[in-house]
Wavefront OBJ file of the C-alpha trace (Angstrom):
o trace
v 16.605 17.167 11.930
v 17.059 19.548 13.985
v 21.373 19.021 13.789
v 20.718 19.355 9.869
v 18.266 22.273 9.516
v 14.690 21.518 9.407
v 11.969 22.883 11.410
v 9.318 20.222 11.104
v 6.466 18.871 13.540
v 5.957 15.564 12.368
v 7.700 13.138 11.343
v 5.465 13.296 8.391
v 5.718 17.204 8.362
v 9.389 16.085 6.150
v 8.113 13.174 3.289
v 4.566 15.669 2.466
v 6.462 18.963 2.479
v 4.757 20.308 -1.047
v 8.357 21.031 -2.212
v 7.679 17.667 -2.904
v 4.505 16.701 -4.997
v 5.556 17.985 -8.876
v 2.811 19.488 -10.509
v 1.288 17.767 -14.194
v 4.018 18.805 -15.750
v 6.469 17.795 -12.928
v 5.495 14.239 -13.347
v 9.181 12.429 -13.752
v 11.538 14.457 -12.617
v 14.581 14.460 -10.587
v 14.368 15.572 -6.666
v 15.748 18.616 -6.058
v 19.135 18.507 -4.127
v 17.138 19.790 -1.293
v 14.410 16.879 -1.514
v 17.780 14.899 -1.387
v 19.543 16.227 1.428
v 15.956 16.477 3.025
v 15.495 12.450 3.522
v 18.696 11.224 4.536
v 18.085 13.622 7.411
v 14.726 11.684 7.618
v 16.001 8.184 6.960
v 19.069 9.452 9.485
v 16.643 11.247 12.159
v 14.508 8.254 11.626
v 17.385 5.429 11.949
v 18.762 6.943 15.127
v 15.435 7.655 17.745
v 14.431 3.512 16.001
v 11.147 5.763 15.340
v 10.469 1.863 12.830
v 11.476 -0.270 15.501
v 9.160 2.036 18.010
v 6.276 2.265 15.485
v 6.310 -1.282 14.431
v 5.933 -2.025 18.610
v 2.409 0.290 19.011
v 1.797 -1.672 15.857
v 1.425 -4.564 18.063
v 0.340 -3.971 20.812
v -2.685 -2.148 19.279
v -3.938 -5.772 17.413
v -3.017 -7.293 20.161
v -5.179 -4.954 22.336
v -8.173 -5.653 19.666
v -7.601 -9.700 19.495
v -7.969 -10.399 22.333
v -10.624 -7.399 23.613
v -12.285 -7.998 19.910
v -11.531 -11.821 19.603
v -15.145 -13.816 19.446
v -15.816 -11.052 16.869
v -12.983 -11.241 14.476
v -13.802 -15.651 15.075
v -17.560 -14.063 13.830
v -17.273 -12.269 11.003
v -13.599 -15.108 9.639
v -16.922 -18.289 10.673
v -19.327 -15.792 8.111
v -16.869 -14.981 5.719
v -15.726 -19.466 5.477
v -19.926 -19.982 4.914
v -19.970 -16.980 2.222
v -16.468 -18.309 0.439
v -17.960 -21.310 0.243
v -21.657 -20.973 -0.338
v -19.952 -19.433 -3.447
v -17.973 -22.521 -4.070
v -21.484 -24.800 -4.409
v -23.332 -22.388 -6.486
v -20.623 -22.276 -9.439
v -19.710 -25.978 -8.772
v -23.656 -26.392 -9.422
v -23.707 -23.841 -12.847
l 1 2 3 4 5 6 7 8 9 10 11 12 13 14 15 16 17 18 19 20 21 22 23 24 25 26 27 28 29 30 31 32 33 34 35 36 37 38 39 40 41 42 43 44 45 46 47 48 49 50 51 52 53 54 55 56 57 58 59 60 61 62 63 64 65 66 67 68 69 70 71 72 73 74 75 76 77 78 79 80 81 82 83 84 85 86 87 88 89 90 91 92 93 94 95
């Protein structure tokens, strides 16, 4: 985004810039020209560096690590939830 004159420290700052949060009286207003230009530059930058692809990859890696290291706990919780659902069903059908 720097090549377009924007100076944000990280990708989330552009999206959460306080200028884009309308006050109570500004709800429903159309975005300003500055907001649109910032959003377009942000989107183009994210596309150029494959931000979404890298983020999805990292999230998948983290999830796989959790599944591999905590799989037994995940299965325990899953079994407990299934048991709870079956017990609830029995109680509701008995009444």
